TORPA-4810 file (N, C-alpha, C, O; in nm, 3 decimals):
<nodes>
NODE_1_3.661_-1.825_0.406_3.588_-1.720_0.472_3.440_-1.759_0.476_3.386_-1.801_0.374_M
NODE_2_3.373_-1.745_0.593_3.233_-1.785_0.603_3.142_-1.695_0.520_3.170_-1.577_0.499_P
NODE_3_3.033_-1.753_0.473_2.937_-1.678_0.393_2.808_-1.664_0.473_2.759_-1.761_0.530_I
NODE_4_2.754_-1.543_0.476_2.629_-1.513_0.545_2.530_-1.458_0.445_2.554_-1.351_0.388_Y
NODE_5_2.421_-1.527_0.421_2.319_-1.479_0.329_2.371_-1.451_0.189_2.324_-1.358_0.123_G
NODE_6_2.468_-1.529_0.143_2.519_-1.511_0.009_2.632_-1.410_-0.001_2.684_-1.387_-0.110_G
NODE_7_2.670_-1.349_0.110_2.779_-1.251_0.108_2.890_-1.296_0.201_2.866_-1.359_0.303_M
NODE_8_3.010_-1.263_0.163_3.121_-1.293_0.253_3.116_-1.196_0.370_3.054_-1.090_0.362_T
NODE_9_3.182_-1.232_0.476_3.186_-1.149_0.596_3.237_-1.009_0.564_3.186_-0.912_0.620_H
NODE_10_3.335_-0.995_0.476_3.393_-0.865_0.442_3.295_-0.775_0.368_3.306_-0.653_0.378_D
NODE_11_3.200_-0.831_0.294_3.106_-0.750_0.217_2.990_-0.696_0.298_2.922_-0.604_0.253_N
NODE_12_2.964_-0.750_0.417_2.849_-0.706_0.495_2.859_-0.559_0.531_2.756_-0.491_0.537_R
NODE_13_2.977_-0.506_0.555_2.994_-0.365_0.587_2.963_-0.276_0.468_2.915_-0.164_0.486_G
NODE_14_2.990_-0.322_0.350_2.961_-0.245_0.228_2.813_-0.247_0.194_2.764_-0.157_0.126_R
NODE_15_2.741_-0.348_0.242_2.598_-0.363_0.213_2.520_-0.376_0.343_2.470_-0.484_0.374_F
NODE_16_2.510_-0.266_0.420_2.442_-0.275_0.549_2.291_-0.299_0.532_2.231_-0.256_0.433_P
NODE_17_2.233_-0.367_0.628_2.091_-0.401_0.622_2.002_-0.278_0.617_1.894_-0.283_0.557_A
NODE_18_2.044_-0.168_0.677_1.957_-0.049_0.675_1.953_0.018_0.539_1.880_0.115_0.520_D
NODE_19_2.029_-0.033_0.444_2.024_0.016_0.306_1.953_-0.081_0.213_1.965_-0.070_0.091_S
NODE_20_1.880_-0.177_0.269_1.814_-0.280_0.189_1.671_-0.240_0.153_1.597_-0.184_0.234_A
NODE_21_1.633_-0.269_0.030_1.500_-0.240_-0.022_1.445_-0.364_-0.090_1.520_-0.450_-0.137_F
NODE_22_1.313_-0.373_-0.094_1.244_-0.475_-0.175_1.171_-0.399_-0.284_1.100_-0.303_-0.257_V
NODE_23_1.190_-0.443_-0.407_1.123_-0.379_-0.521_1.033_-0.484_-0.586_1.078_-0.593_-0.622_V
NODE_24_0.907_-0.449_-0.600_0.810_-0.537_-0.665_0.764_-0.466_-0.792_0.714_-0.354_-0.788_Q
NODE_25_0.782_-0.533_-0.904_0.746_-0.473_-1.032_0.607_-0.517_-1.074_0.571_-0.634_-1.061_F
NODE_26_0.529_-0.422_-1.125_0.397_-0.452_-1.179_0.413_-0.523_-1.312_0.507_-0.497_-1.386_A
NODE_27_0.322_-0.612_-1.339_0.325_-0.682_-1.468_0.290_-0.582_-1.577_0.182_-0.522_-1.573_K
NODE_28_0.378_-0.562_-1.675_0.350_-0.463_-1.780_0.233_-0.506_-1.867_0.214_-0.624_-1.896_P
NODE_29_0.154_-0.406_-1.907_0.039_-0.432_-1.994_0.082_-0.442_-2.141_0.011_-0.500_-2.224_H
NODE_30_0.198_-0.385_-2.171_0.250_-0.387_-2.307_0.402_-0.392_-2.300_0.461_-0.351_-2.200_A
NODE_31_0.467_-0.443_-2.404_0.614_-0.453_-2.401_0.685_-0.320_-2.378_0.792_-0.317_-2.318_P
NODE_32_0.626_-0.210_-2.424_0.690_-0.080_-2.407_0.631_0.000_-2.290_0.653_0.121_-2.280_D
NODE_33_0.559_-0.067_-2.201_0.499_0.000_-2.085_0.608_0.051_-1.991_0.713_-0.012_-1.978_A
NODE_34_0.582_0.165_-1.927_0.683_0.218_-1.835_0.701_0.127_-1.713_0.612_0.052_-1.674_P
NODE_35_0.818_0.137_-1.655_0.851_0.063_-1.535_0.761_0.112_-1.422_0.755_0.232_-1.396_L
NODE_36_0.691_0.023_-1.355_0.601_0.061_-1.246_0.603_-0.048_-1.140_0.636_-0.163_-1.168_A
NODE_37_0.568_-0.010_-1.018_0.562_-0.108_-0.911_0.561_-0.044_-0.775_0.507_0.065_-0.756_G
NODE_38_0.622_-0.113_-0.680_0.622_-0.071_-0.540_0.760_-0.099_-0.483_0.823_-0.200_-0.516_R
NODE_39_0.808_-0.008_-0.397_0.936_-0.026_-0.330_0.915_-0.007_-0.181_0.838_0.079_-0.138_I
NODE_40_0.985_-0.088_-0.102_0.976_-0.078_0.043_1.115_-0.083_0.103_1.198_-0.167_0.066_E
NODE_41_1.140_0.007_0.196_1.266_0.008_0.271_1.251_-0.093_0.384_1.159_-0.083_0.465_H
NODE_42_1.340_-0.189_0.390_1.326_-0.302_0.483_1.322_-0.259_0.629_1.230_-0.298_0.701_I
NODE_43_1.417_-0.181_0.675_1.426_-0.154_0.818_1.323_-0.054_0.868_1.280_-0.064_0.983_T
NODE_44_1.280_0.042_0.786_1.183_0.142_0.832_1.040_0.106_0.796_0.946_0.152_0.861_S
NODE_45_1.023_0.023_0.693_0.889_-0.011_0.648_0.827_0.096_0.557_0.714_0.080_0.511_G
NODE_46_0.901_0.203_0.532_0.850_0.306_0.440_0.834_0.245_0.302_0.920_0.170_0.255_R
NODE_47_0.723_0.277_0.237_0.696_0.219_0.105_0.633_0.324_0.016_0.574_0.422_0.062_A
NODE_48_0.647_0.302_-0.114_0.590_0.395_-0.211_0.569_0.320_-0.342_0.646_0.231_-0.379_R
NODE_49_0.465_0.358_-0.411_0.443_0.310_-0.548_0.518_0.402_-0.643_0.533_0.522_-0.615_R
NODE_50_0.566_0.348_-0.754_0.636_0.428_-0.853_0.582_0.397_-0.992_0.535_0.286_-1.019_F
NODE_51_0.589_0.497_-1.078_0.539_0.484_-1.215_0.650_0.484_-1.318_0.626_0.460_-1.437_Q
NODE_52_0.773_0.512_-1.273_0.887_0.510_-1.364_1.015_0.499_-1.283_1.014_0.508_-1.161_D
NODE_53_1.126_0.480_-1.352_1.255_0.461_-1.285_1.297_0.585_-1.208_1.366_0.574_-1.106_A
NODE_54_1.257_0.703_-1.253_1.293_0.826_-1.183_1.228_0.830_-1.045_1.294_0.866_-0.947_T
NODE_55_1.102_0.793_-1.036_1.034_0.789_-0.906_1.095_0.682_-0.816_1.109_0.703_-0.695_Q
NODE_56_1.130_0.569_-0.873_1.193_0.460_-0.797_1.323_0.509_-0.734_1.344_0.493_-0.614_L
NODE_57_1.409_0.566_-0.816_1.539_0.611_-0.767_1.527_0.731_-0.673_1.609_0.747_-0.582_M
NODE_58_1.426_0.816_-0.692_1.405_0.930_-0.603_1.372_0.881_-0.462_1.419_0.937_-0.363_A
NODE_59_1.291_0.776_-0.452_1.258_0.720_-0.321_1.381_0.662_-0.253_1.404_0.685_-0.135_F
NODE_60_1.461_0.589_-0.328_1.584_0.531_-0.272_1.675_0.644_-0.222_1.727_0.636_-0.111_V
NODE_61_1.693_0.747_-0.302_1.778_0.859_-0.263_1.724_0.929_-0.139_1.801_0.966_-0.050_A
NODE_62_1.593_0.947_-0.132_1.530_1.013_-0.017_1.553_0.934_0.111_1.590_0.992_0.214_E
NODE_63_1.531_0.804_0.106_1.549_0.721_0.225_1.695_0.716_0.267_1.726_0.729_0.386_V
NODE_64_1.786_0.699_0.172_1.928_0.693_0.207_1.978_0.826_0.261_2.062_0.828_0.350_L
NODE_65_1.928_0.937_0.207_1.967_1.069_0.259_1.918_1.087_0.402_1.990_1.143_0.485_A
NODE_66_1.797_1.040_0.430_1.745_1.048_0.566_1.829_0.964_0.661_1.857_1.005_0.773_A
NODE_67_1.869_0.845_0.616_1.955_0.761_0.699_2.089_0.829_0.724_2.139_0.827_0.837_L
NODE_68_2.146_0.888_0.621_2.274_0.957_0.634_2.261_1.073_0.731_2.351_1.097_0.812_D
NODE_69_2.150_1.147_0.724_2.125_1.257_0.816_2.113_1.209_0.959_2.164_1.274_1.051_G
NODE_70_2.045_1.097_0.979_2.029_1.041_1.114_2.163_0.995_1.168_2.192_1.016_1.286_N
NODE_71_2.244_0.933_1.083_2.374_0.885_1.129_2.466_1.002_1.161_2.544_0.994_1.256_Q
NODE_72_2.458_1.110_1.084_2.540_1.228_1.112_2.499_1.291_1.244_2.584_1.334_1.322_S
NODE_73_2.368_1.296_1.270_2.318_1.354_1.395_2.361_1.268_1.513_2.401_1.321_1.617_A
NODE_74_2.353_1.136_1.498_2.396_1.047_1.606_2.544_1.062_1.634_2.585_1.061_1.750_E
NODE_75_2.624_1.076_1.530_2.768_1.089_1.546_2.801_1.220_1.617_2.885_1.222_1.707_T
NODE_76_2.735_1.331_1.578_2.766_1.459_1.641_2.718_1.463_1.786_2.777_1.534_1.867_S
NODE_77_2.612_1.390_1.819_2.565_1.385_1.957_2.658_1.307_2.048_2.665_1.336_2.167_E
NODE_78_2.729_1.208_1.993_2.813_1.125_2.076_2.954_1.180_2.090_3.029_1.136_2.178_T
NODE_79_2.991_1.276_2.005_3.126_1.331_2.014_3.126_1.454_2.106_3.031_1.533_2.104_Q
NODE_80_3.232_1.469_2.187_3.236_1.583_2.279_3.253_1.715_2.208_3.258_1.819_2.274_P
</nodes>
């Protein structure tokens, strides 16, 4: 089976590009420093800084929910 970008052809549907994010972590000032950095949604370019894992995951959930809402709206518009 051919491989595209490290994934098999069958896995591309499970990992669509519109669900891809880049996460950049800030260099911690101390070993016990909270997780901090920046996250960007690849296809929309939306980005946000985060100060902890809760903020990081909240952004991911927000973007994916918006995508799901857009896909639901597109589906209902195309169906009779």
